[in-house]
C-alpha positions in Angstrom: 1.0 17.7 9.7 1.8 14.8 12.0 -0.2 13.2 14.8 0.8 11.1 17.7 -0.1 7.4 18.0 0.6 5.3 21.0 1.0 1.6 20.3 1.7 -1.1 22.8 4.0 -3.8 21.5 5.2 -7.1 22.9 8.8 -7.1 23.8 9.8 -9.2 20.8 8.0 -6.9 18.4 9.8 -3.9 19.9 13.1 -5.7 19.6 12.5 -6.4 15.9 11.4 -2.8 15.3 14.6 -1.5 17.0 16.7 -3.9 14.9 15.1 -2.7 11.7 15.7 0.9 12.7 19.3 0.2 13.6 20.0 -1.6 10.3 18.4 1.2 8.3 20.0 3.9 10.4 16.7 5.7 10.9 14.4 6.4 13.8 11.7 3.8 14.8 9.0 6.2 13.7 10.5 6.2 10.1 10.4 2.4 10.1 6.8 2.3 11.2 5.8 4.9 8.5 7.7 2.9 5.9 6.0 -0.3 6.9 2.6 1.4 6.8 3.3 2.8 3.3 4.4 -0.6 2.1 1.3 -2.3 3.4 -1.0 0.4 2.0 0.6 0.1 -1.5 0.2 -3.6 -1.3 -3.5 -3.2 -0.7 -3.9 -0.8 -3.6 -1.9 -3.0 -5.9 -4.2 -6.0 -5.0 -7.3 -3.9 -5.6 -6.0 -2.8 -9.1 -5.2 -6.5 -9.9 -8.7 -7.5 -8.9 -10.2 -4.7 -11.0 -8.2 -5.8 -14.0 -9.4 -9.4 -13.5 -12.9 -8.1 -13.2 -12.5 -6.2 -16.5 -11.1 -9.3 -18.1 -14.1 -11.4 -17.1 -16.4 -8.8 -18.6 -15.4 -9.9 -22.1 -15.3 -6.4 -23.5 -15.0 -6.6 -27.3 -12.8 -3.5 -27.6 -10.8 -3.1 -24.4 -9.0 0.2 -23.8 -5.3 0.4 -24.6 -3.0 -0.5 -21.7 -2.1 3.2 -20.9 -5.7 4.2 -20.8 -6.6 1.2 -18.7 -3.7 1.9 -16.3 -4.9 5.5 -15.9 -8.5 4.4 -15.3 -7.4 2.0 -12.6 -5.1 4.6 -11.0 -8.0 7.0 -10.9 -10.4 4.4 -9.5 -8.0 3.2 -6.8 -5.8 6.2 -6.1 -4.0 6.5 -2.8 -6.8 8.9 -1.5 -8.3 6.2 0.6 -9.3 2.6 0.8 -12.9 2.6 -0.4 
């Protein structure tokens, strides 16, 4: 399902967006979606990093193995929402 979003851009931002789309050979809407996905993944990556730092500071005597820890962090910070 898609929805429409109207965004007002300064002329220079529009020019940059058009240049990105032209260079990639895709519509502007695809560039915007790609940029949103990249920013969202960056936020999730940072949250997982902060969670790992928090766990490190807790001085847990028997920390979980890396695979279990990774799975726990993914579950806690999955791409279902920024909460």
